[in-house]
SEPAPA-302233 format. One record per residue: residue number from 1; x, y, z of N, C-alpha, C, O in turn. Coordinates in steps of 0.02 Angstrom, whole numbers, plus 50000, padded with zeros to 5 digits. Example, Ala and Ser with C-alpha at 12.3 -4.5 7.8 and 13.67 -1.06 7.14 Angstrom:
<rs>
1:50660:49716:50390:50615:49775:50390:50660:49835:50390:50712:49834:50423
2:50642:49888:50354:50684:49947:50357:50645:50002:50394:50670:50057:50402
</rs>
This chain:
<rs>
1:55084:58956:55260:55066:58915:55318:54991:58919:55332:54962:58974:55332
2:54959:58861:55344:54890:58864:55367:54890:58872:55442:54943:58875:55473
3:54831:58874:55472:54827:58889:55544:54861:58835:55586:54895:58850:55635
4:54852:58771:55567:54884:58718:55605:54960:58722:55601:54995:58710:55650
5:54986:58739:55542:55059:58746:55534:55086:58803:55578:55140:58797:55607
6:55048:58857:55582:55069:58913:55624:55070:58893:55697:55116:58910:55735
7:55018:58856:55718:55016:58833:55787:55073:58785:55801:55103:58787:55855
8:55089:58742:55753:55144:58695:55762:55211:58732:55768:55254:58712:55806
9:55218:58785:55729:55279:58825:55732:55285:58859:55800:55340:58861:55828
10:55230:58885:55826:55230:58917:55891:55250:58868:55946:55292:58884:55988
11:55221:58809:55945:55238:58758:55995:55312:58739:55990:55346:58731:56040
12:55336:58732:55928:55406:58713:55918:55454:58767:55944:55505:58750:55974
13:55438:58831:55934:55480:58885:55959:55483:58883:56035:55537:58891:56064
14:55426:58874:56067:55424:58872:56140:55463:58812:56166:55502:58819:56214
15:55454:58754:56136:55486:58693:56160:55561:58692:56147:55600:58666:56188
16:55583:58722:56091:55655:58722:56076:55691:58782:56103:55752:58780:56112
17:55654:58837:56115:55684:58896:56143:55712:58945:56093:55740:58997:56112
18:55705:58931:56028:55730:58978:55978:55697:58966:55911:55671:58911:55898
19:55697:59017:55869:55669:59011:55802:55712:58965:55759:55687:58927:55718
20:55778:58969:55769:55824:58928:55730:55813:58854:55744:55809:58813:55698
21:55808:58837:55809:55798:58766:55827:55730:58742:55804:55723:58684:55783
22:55679:58785:55809:55613:58766:55786:55613:58754:55711:55581:58707:55686
23:55648:58797:55674:55653:58788:55602:55687:58723:55584:55666:58688:55537
24:55740:58706:55620:55776:58644:55608:55731:58584:55621:55731:58535:55584
25:55692:58589:55675:55647:58534:55692:55593:58523:55641:55574:58466:55626
26:55567:58578:55613:55511:58573:55566:55534:58573:55493:55493:58565:55448
27:55598:58583:55482:55623:58585:55413:55605:58649:55377:55594:58648:55316
28:55603:58704:55414:55585:58769:55385:55638:58820:55402:55678:58809:55448
29:55640:58876:55366:55688:58928:55381:55665:58970:55440:55605:58971:55457
30:55713:59005:55471:55696:59051:55526:55644:59102:55504:55598:59119:55540
31:55653:59126:55442:55609:59178:55415:55538:59153:55410:55491:59189:55428
32:55529:59093:55386:55462:59065:55380:55430:59055:55449:55371:59070:55458
33:55469:59031:55497:55444:59021:55565:55422:59088:55595:55368:59094:55623
34:55465:59139:55588:55451:59205:55616:55387:59235:55585:55345:59262:55620
35:55382:59231:55519:55323:59258:55485:55260:59220:55506:55207:59250:55513
36:55266:59155:55514:55209:59115:55534:55182:59135:55602:55122:59140:55612
37:55228:59147:55650:55206:59166:55717:55178:59238:55717:55130:59253:55752
38:55209:59282:55678:55182:59350:55672:55110:59348:55644:55066:59384:55667
39:55100:59305:55594:55033:59299:55565:54984:59269:55616:54926:59289:55617
40:55008:59222:55656:54966:59192:55707:54945:59244:55759:54888:59247:55780
41:54993:59286:55780:54977:59339:55828:54927:59388:55799:54882:59412:55834
42:54934:59403:55734:54886:59448:55702:54817:59416:55699:54766:59450:55707
43:54815:59349:55686:54751:59314:55682:54712:59317:55747:54652:59327:55748
44:54747:59308:55803:54713:59304:55868:54712:59370:55905:54678:59378:55956
45:54750:59419:55880:54750:59485:55910:54786:59489:55977:54769:59531:56019
46:54836:59446:55988:54874:59446:56051:54947:59432:56037:54965:59397:55989
47:54990:59460:56079:55061:59446:56074:55076:59381:56111:55059:59374:56170
48:55107:59335:56077:55122:59270:56107:55192:59266:56135:55205:59232:56185
49:55239:59302:56102:55308:59300:56123:55337:59370:56127:55326:59411:56083
50:55375:59383:56181:55415:59444:56186:55482:59429:56153:55514:59378:56168
51:55504:59472:56107:55567:59461:56072:55613:59521:56080:55592:59578:56073
52:55676:59507:56094:55728:59558:56092:55784:59529:56050:55780:59472:56028
53:55836:59568:56040:55893:59543:56000:55930:59488:56037:55967:59449:56006
54:55922:59485:56103:55960:59436:56142:55918:59380:56173:55945:59328:56191
55:55853:59391:56180:55813:59342:56216:55743:59339:56190:55720:59383:56152
56:55708:59287:56210:55638:59278:56192:55603:59247:56252:55631:59204:56286
57:55542:59269:56265:55504:59240:56320:55430:59237:56300:55408:59276:56258
58:55394:59192:56331:55324:59184:56316:55282:59231:56359:55296:59239:56418
59:55230:59260:56331:55186:59305:56368:55134:59263:56406:55125:59204:56391
60:55099:59294:56455:55045:59257:56489:54992:59232:56440:54967:59177:56447
61:54975:59275:56390:54927:59254:56339:54956:59195:56298:54920:59149:56279
62:55021:59199:56285:55054:59146:56247:55053:59080:56284:55044:59027:56254
63:55063:59083:56351:55063:59021:56390:54995:58988:56389:54989:58927:56384
64:54942:59029:56393:54874:59002:56390:54860:58974:56321:54831:58920:56314
65:54881:59010:56269:54869:58988:56201:54908:58924:56185:54886:58881:56147
66:54967:58917:56216:55009:58858:56206:54971:58795:56227:54973:58744:56192
67:54938:58798:56284:54900:58740:56307:54847:58720:56257:54837:58661:56242
68:54811:58770:56230:54760:58756:56181:54789:58728:56116:54761:58682:56087
69:54846:58756:56095:54878:58731:56034:54897:58657:56041:54887:58618:55995
70:54924:58640:56099:54944:58570:56109:54883:58523:56107:54887:58469:56079
71:54828:58545:56136:54768:58503:56134:54743:58494:56062:54727:58438:56041
72:54740:58550:56025:54715:58547:55956:54761:58503:55913:54737:58461:55875
73:54827:58514:55919:54874:58476:55878:54873:58402:55897:54879:58358:55853
74:54865:58387:55962:54862:58318:55983:54801:58283:55953:54807:58227:55928
75:54744:58316:55957:54683:58287:55929:54689:58277:55853:54667:58226:55826
76:54719:58326:55820:54727:58321:55748:54775:58264:55730:54761:58224:55685
77:54831:58260:55767:54880:58208:55754:54851:58138:55769:54865:58090:55733
78:54812:58133:55822:54783:58069:55839:54731:58048:55787:54726:57989:55770
79:54693:58096:55761:54645:58081:55708:54681:58057:55645:54662:58007:55614
80:54735:58093:55627:54774:58073:55568:54806:58005:55579:54810:57964:55534
81:54830:57995:55641:54865:57932:55656:54817:57873:55656:54837:57818:55638
82:54754:57885:55675:54707:57829:55675:54696:57804:55605:54687:57744:55594
83:54696:57849:55556:54690:57828:55486:54754:57793:55464:54752:57744:55427
84:54811:57821:55487:54876:57791:55469:54882:57721:55497:54906:57676:55463
85:54859:57711:55560:54865:57646:55593:54825:57593:55557:54846:57535:55553
86:54767:57613:55529:54726:57564:55493:54763:57537:55432:54746:57483:55408
87:54813:57573:55408:54853:57551:55351:54920:57522:55373:54960:57500:55332
88:54932:57520:55439:54996:57497:55465:55040:57556:55483:55034:57610:55454
89:55085:57547:55532:55129:57601:55554:55178:57619:55498:55204:57576:55464
90:55189:57684:55491:55236:57707:55440:55266:57773:55462:55243:57804:55510
91:55318:57795:55427:55351:57858:55445:55418:57845:55477:55445:57790:55474
92:55445:57896:55510:55513:57892:55539:55512:57908:55613:55468:57943:55638
93:55562:57881:55648:55573:57895:55719:55647:57909:55728:55689:57872:55703
94:55663:57963:55764:55733:57978:55782:55741:57964:55856:55706:57994:55898
95:55786:57919:55873:55791:57893:55941:55862:57900:55967:55910:57886:55931
96:55868:57923:56029:55934:57927:56063:55936:57875:56119:55886:57863:56153
97:55995:57845:56129:56004:57796:56182:56076:57797:56206:56120:57814:56167
98:56088:57778:56269:56157:57773:56293:56197:57722:56252:56169:57674:56227
99:56263:57734:56246:56304:57693:56202:56302:57619:56221:56285:57577:56179
100:56319:57603:56283:56323:57532:56302:56255:57498:56298:56249:57444:56269
101:56204:57529:56325:56137:57501:56324:56112:57495:56251:56078:57447:56233
102:56131:57543:56211:56112:57541:56141:56143:57482:56105:56111:57450:56064
103:56206:57467:56122:56241:57412:56089:56217:57344:56112:56214:57297:56073
104:56200:57338:56177:56183:57272:56203:56108:57255:56197:56090:57197:56199
105:56065:57306:56190:55994:57290:56189:55953:57333:56141:55912:57306:56103
106:55962:57399:56141:55918:57443:56103:55923:57430:56028:55872:57429:55993
107:55984:57419:56002:55991:57408:55930:55953:57347:55907:55919:57348:55856
108:55957:57292:55946:55920:57232:55929:55845:57247:55929:55808:57224:55885
109:55822:57284:55979:55750:57300:55983:55728:57342:55924:55673:57333:55898
110:55771:57390:55903:55754:57432:55846:55748:57390:55782:55701:57398:55743
111:55796:57346:55772:55794:57303:55712:55732:57259:55712:55699:57251:55660
112:55716:57230:55769:55656:57188:55774:55593:57229:55760:55547:57205:55727
113:55591:57291:55784:55533:57334:55773:55525:57350:55699:55470:57351:55672
114:55581:57363:55666:55579:57378:55594:55557:57317:55554:55523:57324:55503
115:55575:57257:55576:55552:57197:55542:55477:57187:55550:55443:57163:55505
116:55451:57207:55608:55379:57202:55620:55340:57254:55580:55283:57243:55561
117:55372:57312:55568:55339:57368:55534:55382:57391:55476:55422:57437:55484
118:55375:57360:55418:55419:57373:55360:55419:57444:55335:55465:57464:55299
119:55368:57484:55351:55365:57552:55326:55389:57604:55377:55379:57664:55368
120:55419:57580:55431:55448:57624:55481:55523:57632:55467:55558:57583:55455
121:55548:57695:55469:55619:57709:55464:55643:57737:55532:55608:57777:55563
122:55702:57717:55553:55728:57738:55618:55798:57766:55612:55842:57735:55581
123:55809:57824:55642:55875:57855:55648:55896:57847:55721:55871:57883:55764
124:55941:57800:55734:55963:57784:55802:56029:57817:55816:56078:57807:55779
125:56032:57858:55869:56093:57893:55888:56114:57869:55957:56077:57877:56006
126:56173:57838:55961:56199:57814:56025:56247:57866:56054:56298:57883:56024
127:56230:57891:56113:56270:57943:56145:56256:57942:56219:56199:57934:56240
128:56309:57950:56259:56299:57953:56332:56280:58024:56354:56264:58034:56413
129:56281:58072:56309:56258:58140:56325:56182:58140:56326:56150:58104:56287
130:56153:58181:56369:56081:58189:56370:56062:58240:56317:56061:58301:56329
131:56048:58215:56258:56033:58258:56201:55969:58298:56212:55922:58273:56243
132:55969:58360:56188:55909:58402:56191:55860:58377:56138:55873:58384:56078
133:55805:58347:56159:55759:58316:56112:55731:58366:56063:55727:58352:56003
134:55710:58424:56088:55679:58473:56044:55729:58502:55994:55715:58507:55934
135:55787:58521:56019:55837:58554:55976:55864:58506:55923:55876:58526:55866
136:55875:58442:55943:55905:58394:55897:55854:58354:55857:55872:58312:55817
137:55790:58368:55869:55738:58335:55830:55727:58262:55847:55708:58222:55804
138:55738:58243:55910:55726:58174:55931:55653:58163:55949:55622:58205:55982
139:55626:58107:55929:55558:58088:55949:55559:58056:56018:55511:58061:56056
140:55615:58024:56034:55617:57983:56095:55690:57974:56117:55735:57972:56076
141:55699:57970:56183:55765:57953:56210:55756:57899:56263:55709:57901:56302
142:55802:57852:56265:55804:57803:56318:55856:57826:56368:55914:57837:56350
143:55836:57833:56431:55882:57859:56482:55879:57815:56544:55827:57787:56561
144:55936:57809:56577:55941:57770:56638:55955:57817:56695:56005:57853:56695
145:55911:57817:56745:55917:57862:56801:55857:57907:56806:55814:57907:56762
146:55854:57946:56859:55798:57991:56870:55804:58053:56827:55859:58080:56818
147:55748:58076:56800:55747:58133:56756:55756:58198:56794:55731:58206:56850
148:55792:58245:56763:55799:58311:56792:55756:58362:56755:55742:58416:56781
149:55736:58346:56692:55697:58392:56651:55624:58375:56658:55600:58326:56629
150:55587:58415:56696:55516:58401:56709:55472:58418:56649:55412:58403:56650
151:55500:58449:56597:55460:58467:56538:55449:58407:56492:55408:58410:56446
152:55485:58353:56504:55478:58294:56462:55428:58244:56492:55423:58237:56553
153:55391:58211:56448:55349:58156:56471:55393:58094:56477:55445:58089:56444
154:55373:58048:56520:55414:57990:56531:55372:57928:56543:55315:57932:56565
155:55401:57872:56526:55370:57807:56541:55424:57760:56563:55473:57749:56527
156:55417:57731:56622:55467:57686:56648:55461:57618:56614:55408:57588:56612
157:55517:57595:56587:55519:57530:56553:55535:57473:56601:55509:57418:56594
158:55578:57487:56649:55598:57436:56698:55643:57470:56750:55661:57529:56743
159:55661:57432:56801:55711:57455:56849:55776:57417:56836:55777:57356:56836
160:55830:57454:56826:55896:57423:56818:55929:57417:56886:55928:57464:56926
161:55957:57360:56899:55991:57348:56963:56066:57353:56951:56093:57321:56906
162:56100:57391:56992:56173:57394:56988:56203:57332:57021:56191:57319:57080
163:56241:57294:56983:56269:57232:57009:56345:57234:57002:56373:57272:56963
164:56378:57192:57042:56451:57188:57041:56470:57124:57004:56446:57069:57020
165:56514:57131:56954:56534:57073:56914:56610:57068:56909:56646:57117:56920
166:56633:57008:56894:56705:56996:56884:56713:56934:56840:56666:56896:56831
167:56772:56926:56813:56785:56867:56772:56800:56807:56817:56825:56816:56873
168:56786:56747:56794:56804:56687:56833:56879:56685:56849:56899:56662:56903
169:56920:56708:56801:56993:56706:56812:57013:56753:56869:57055:56735:56910
170:56983:56812:56872:57000:56859:56925:56981:56829:56993:57020:56833:57040
171:56922:56799:56997:56899:56772:57061:56942:56712:57081:56954:56702:57141
172:56964:56672:57033:57006:56615:57048:57073:56638:57078:57102:56604:57121
173:57098:56695:57053:57163:56719:57077:57158:56759:57142:57202:56753:57185
174:57106:56800:57148:57103:56847:57205:57047:56831:57255:57042:56864:57307
175:57006:56782:57240:56953:56765:57286:56889:56804:57273:56889:56854:57237
176:56834:56782:57304:56769:56813:57295:56749:56851:57357:56749:56823:57412
177:56732:56916:57351:56710:56953:57410:56645:56924:57438:56599:56908:57400
178:56641:56918:57503:56581:56889:57535:56531:56942:57556:56472:56928:57563
179:56554:57003:57566:56511:57058:57586:56539:57123:57556:56598:57126:57539
180:56497:57175:57550:56520:57237:57518:56584:57266:57547:56626:57292:57510
181:56593:57261:57613:56653:57291:57644:56717:57254:57623:56772:57281:57630
182:56710:57193:57596:56769:57157:57572:56798:57189:57509:56854:57173:57489
183:56761:57234:57478:56786:57267:57417:56848:57308:57430:56886:57323:57384
184:56859:57326:57493:56920:57363:57510:56983:57323:57494:57037:57352:57485
185:56976:57257:57490:57034:57214:57477:57037:57192:57404:57075:57146:57386
186:56998:57224:57361:56996:57205:57291:57009:57265:57245:57002:57323:57266
187:57029:57250:57184:57037:57301:57133:56969:57313:57100:56937:57267:57076
188:56948:57376:57099:56883:57394:57071:56891:57442:57013:56932:57489:57015
189:56852:57430:56961:56853:57473:56902:56798:57525:56911:56739:57508:56914
190:56818:57588:56915:56771:57641:56933:56746:57678:56871:56783:57692:56825
191:56681:57694:56872:56648:57728:56816:56632:57800:56836:56593:57811:56882
192:56662:57848:56802:56651:57918:56820:56582:57944:56800:56565:58000:56816
193:56542:57903:56764:56473:57923:56752:56432:57919:56815:56378:57949:56819
194:56457:57883:56865:56423:57878:56929:56430:57944:56968:56479:57980:56959
195:56381:57958:57010:56384:58018:57052:56443:58015:57100:56474:58066:57115
196:56459:57955:57124:56515:57946:57170:56556:57885:57149:56548:57831:57177
197:56599:57893:57099:56635:57835:57072:56680:57800:57122:56696:57741:57113
198:56701:57835:57175:56746:57804:57224:56709:57770:57281:56740:57745:57328
199:56642:57769:57278:56602:57733:57328:56546:57696:57291:56512:57725:57248
200:56536:57633:57307:56484:57594:57275:56424:57586:57322:56433:57571:57381
201:56364:57596:57296:56304:57596:57339:56272:57527:57348:56272:57487:57301
202:56246:57515:57407:56209:57453:57422:56150:57470:57467:56144:57525:57494
203:56105:57421:57474:56048:57427:57519:56057:57377:57575:56065:57317:57562
204:56056:57401:57637:56062:57356:57695:55998:57354:57736:55950:57388:57719
205:55998:57316:57789:55940:57311:57832:55922:57378:57863:55863:57392:57876
206:55972:57420:57874:55960:57485:57904:55956:57541:57852:55956:57600:57870
207:55951:57523:57789:55944:57573:57737:56004:57574:57691:56048:57530:57696
208:56008:57622:57646:56063:57625:57598:56129:57643:57631:56132:57681:57679
209:56182:57615:57603:56250:57632:57626:56296:57625:57566:56277:57596:57515
210:56357:57650:57572:56406:57643:57519:56473:57624:57549:56487:57637:57607
211:56514:57593:57507:56580:57572:57530:56633:57602:57484:56622:57607:57424
212:56691:57620:57511:56744:57648:57469:56775:57594:57425:56783:57537:57447
213:56793:57612:57364:56825:57565:57319:56886:57599:57288:56891:57660:57285
214:56933:57558:57264:56993:57586:57233:57016:57539:57178:56995:57482:57174
215:57059:57565:57135:57086:57525:57081:57126:57568:57034:57126:57630:57040
216:57161:57537:56988:57205:57574:56943:57168:57605:56884:57193:57653:56855
217:57109:57579:56867:57074:57602:56807:57011:57641:56825:56968:57618:56863
218:57007:57702:56798:56947:57743:56802:56926:57759:56731:56968:57778:56690
219:56862:57751:56714:56839:57765:56646:56769:57796:56648:56737:57796:56701
220:56747:57821:56592:56682:57854:56590:56633:57814:56548:56588:57843:56516
221:56640:57748:56546:56599:57706:56504:56589:57639:56536:56637:57606:56556
222:56526:57617:56541:56512:57550:56567:56540:57497:56520:56563:57445:56543
223:56539:57511:56455:56566:57464:56407:56640:57453:56419:56664:57396:56417
224:56676:57507:56431:56748:57502:56446:56760:57463:56510:56806:57423:56515
225:56718:57476:56560:56724:57441:56623:56712:57366:56615:56747:57325:56645
226:56663:57348:56574:56649:57277:56561:56707:57244:56524:56725:57187:56538
227:56736:57280:56477:56793:57253:56440:56851:57239:56487:56883:57186:56484
228:56865:57287:56531:56920:57278:56579:56904:57220:56627:56949:57182:56645
229:56842:57214:56647:56823:57158:56692:56832:57091:56657:56855:57043:56688
230:56813:57087:56593:56822:57025:56556:56896:57006:56552:56913:56947:56549
231:56939:57057:56551:57011:57045:56547:57042:57037:56617:57103:57042:56624
232:57000:57026:56667:57022:57010:56735:57059:57067:56769:57104:57056:56810
233:57040:57130:56752:57073:57187:56781:57039:57211:56846:57061:57260:56876
234:56987:57177:56867:56954:57195:56930:56879:57184:56927:56853:57155:56880
235:56846:57207:56979:56774:57203:56985:56743:57266:56956:56774:57320:56959
236:56684:57261:56927:56649:57320:56900:56577:57320:56925:56547:57267:56933
237:56551:57380:56938:56480:57387:56955:56446:57418:56895:56463:57474:56874
238:56396:57382:56867:56361:57404:56807:56287:57388:56813:56268:57345:56854
239:56244:57421:56775:56173:57401:56772:56168:57329:56746:56205:57310:56700
240:56124:57290:56776:56120:57219:56758:56108:57207:56684:56135:57160:56655
241:56067:57250:56652:56052:57239:56581:56113:57251:56537:56116:57225:56481
242:56162:57289:56560:56223:57300:56522:56265:57236:56519:56299:57223:56469
243:56262:57197:56572:56305:57139:56578:56272:57075:56553:56301:57021:56559
244:56213:57081:56525:56174:57021:56506:56213:56971:56465:56218:56913:56483
245:56242:56994:56409:56276:56948:56363:56336:56914:56397:56348:56854:56387
246:56374:56952:56437:56433:56924:56470:56412:56873:56523:56446:56822:56532
247:56357:56886:56558:56334:56839:56609:56309:56775:56577:56324:56720:56600
248:56269:56782:56524:56242:56724:56490:56298:56681:56461:56295:56620:56463
249:56350:56714:56433:56406:56678:56402:56456:56651:56453:56499:56611:56436
250:56450:56673:56517:56496:56649:56568:56562:56687:56569:56607:56669:56606
251:56567:56741:56529:56629:56781:56529:56636:56819:56595:56691:56833:56617
252:56579:56836:56624:56578:56870:56689:56529:56834:56734:56482:56801:56711
253:56539:56840:56799:56491:56813:56848:56476:56868:56898:56516:56912:56911
254:56416:56864:56927:56397:56913:56977:56423:56891:57046:56420:56832:57063
255:56448:56940:57084:56467:56927:57154:56425:56972:57198:56392:57018:57175
256:56426:56957:57262:56386:56996:57311:56312:56995:57293:56277:57045:57302
257:56289:56939:57266:56219:56937:57244:56169:56941:57301:56112:56959:57291
258:56191:56925:57363:56146:56929:57420:56144:57000:57449:56102:57014:57492
259:56188:57043:57427:56188:57113:57451:56148:57155:57402:56169:57166:57345
260:56090:57178:57423:56047:57217:57379:56083:57281:57358:56114:57314:57399
261:56079:57298:57294:56111:57358:57270:56060:57408:57244:56000:57392:57239
262:56083:57466:57228:56039:57520:57207:56002:57503:57143:56031:57472:57098
263:55940:57524:57138:55901:57516:57077:55888:57585:57047:55872:57632:57082
264:55894:57589:56981:55881:57652:56945:55833:57638:56888:55836:57584:56858
265:55789:57685:56872:55740:57672:56819:55769:57677:56749:55812:57719:56735
266:55746:57633:56705:55759:57640:56633:55696:57672:56604:55642:57645:56610
267:55705:57731:56573:55646:57770:56553:55647:57788:56479:55700:57801:56450
268:55588:57790:56451:55578:57818:56384:55552:57889:56395:55501:57898:56429
269:55586:57938:56366:55565:58008:56376:55553:58040:56308:55586:58024:56258
270:55504:58085:56306:55486:58116:56243:55451:58183:56257:55430:58196:56313
271:55446:58224:56206:55415:58290:56213:55340:58283:56220:55311:58234:56195
272:55307:58331:56253:55234:58328:56258:55199:58324:56191:55146:58293:56186
273:55228:58353:56140:55197:58353:56074:55197:58283:56042:55162:58271:55993
274:55236:58237:56071:55237:58169:56045:55185:58123:56074:55176:58067:56052
275:55151:58148:56126:55102:58106:56162:55046:58082:56115:55019:58122:56077
276:55031:58018:56118:54975:57991:56080:54991:57970:56009:54946:57945:55975
277:55053:57979:55986:55070:57959:55918:55077:57882:55917:55118:57855:55954
278:55039:57848:55875:55039:57775:55876:55108:57743:55866:55125:57695:55901
279:55148:57769:55820:55213:57737:55807:55259:57746:55867:55300:57702:55882
280:55253:57804:55902:55295:57815:55961:55272:57769:56018:55313:57737:56051
281:55206:57766:56028:55179:57722:56080:55196:57650:56067:55214:57612:56112
282:55191:57629:56003:55206:57560:55985:55279:57543:55999:55295:57489:56022
283:55325:57591:55983:55395:57577:55995:55409:57573:56070:55449:57531:56092
284:55379:57616:56110:55390:57614:56183:55365:57547:56211:55399:57517:56252
285:55307:57524:56188:55282:57459:56209:55331:57403:56191:55345:57358:56230
286:55357:57408:56130:55406:57359:56105:55469:57360:56148:55495:57307:56165
287:55494:57420:56165:55554:57426:56207:55542:57398:56276:55586:57365:56305
288:55483:57409:56303:55467:57383:56370:55471:57307:56370:55499:57277:56416
289:55444:57275:56319:55447:57202:56313:55520:57179:56303:55540:57128:56332
290:55559:57216:56263:55628:57197:56250:55670:57201:56313:55712:57157:56326
291:55660:57254:56353:55698:57261:56415:55678:57206:56464:55722:57178:56498
292:55614:57190:56468:55591:57136:56513:55623:57070:56494:55644:57031:56537
293:55626:57056:56429:55657:56994:56405:55732:56993:56421:55759:56941:56441
294:55765:57050:56412:55837:57054:56427:55851:57043:56501:55899:57009:56518
295:55809:57072:56544:55818:57064:56616:55805:56991:56637:55838:56965:56681
296:55757:56959:56604:55743:56889:56620:55803:56844:56602:55821:56800:56640
297:55833:56857:56543:55893:56819:56524:55950:56831:56572:55987:56785:56591
298:55957:56894:56593:56009:56913:56639:55999:56879:56707:56046:56852:56736
299:55937:56879:56731:55922:56848:56795:55935:56774:56793:55959:56745:56842
300:55920:56742:56736:55931:56671:56730:56004:56651:56733:56020:56594:56749
301:56048:56699:56716:56120:56684:56716:56154:56704:56781:56214:56695:56789
302:56115:56732:56828:56144:56756:56890:56134:56704:56946:56092:56660:56940
303:56172:56709:57001:56164:56662:57056:56093:56664:57084:56063:56717:57090
304:56067:56606:57102:56000:56602:57130:55999:56630:57201:55946:56631:57233
</rs>
């Protein structure tokens, strides 16, 4: 390992929390990672990590050195990337996205990005779990909602609005709710991914409020909820971008459009070590445009 490789190994160990995860991320063995950090400590004459058989922690000197390593590696990567960009974007990106959002929008955006940049390879993983970016080797994750992990960098792509939808057949048979409190008289498809699946949130003149909802079907997937709504099994509350295709096709229609509902951010999140990488920045810009286009199509299919 040269000095930069040792610094990269040190940053990877700190960000992933273990030598094994760092090795997996960098494609190296635990032994090579461990020897590299030992050599780095010998080079600078300071202990960077406290190690026991059960735990590992960073020393005060290590925390200070970590900041410097990130700056040096960022500058080096940006210099290398500037030469790479002059030849066109190339290399690979590993991306995580929620299942439903991935199927209705992210996959199309990924394919379009690959067509624009023929030398880019993408490993797209659709999962509703919040994957550990460092441990699983992800360059980027698309997430909906507020972040709980402050160690990740983030960029907001758009605000998703939670809307209530139903099939034309359901509304023809059971009527259309005129206000949120009318939901008590309707069958609602509840999503357990919500913080409070048995209450749906809205914004009123006096601030946010929620109304109780009930129904025979409870599921942990917006995609499943949309499927049930298309089959006239009740009303569903979903992010507007999830329902885009169904709204445009007329399979579902929005109700309670005059009742403002909760908005949640759609965010691109990535590790600090990914900051400034041209291919990552380019993909985030591309996703921002794709989400904006999707929301515009969705808005065009909703009640004025």
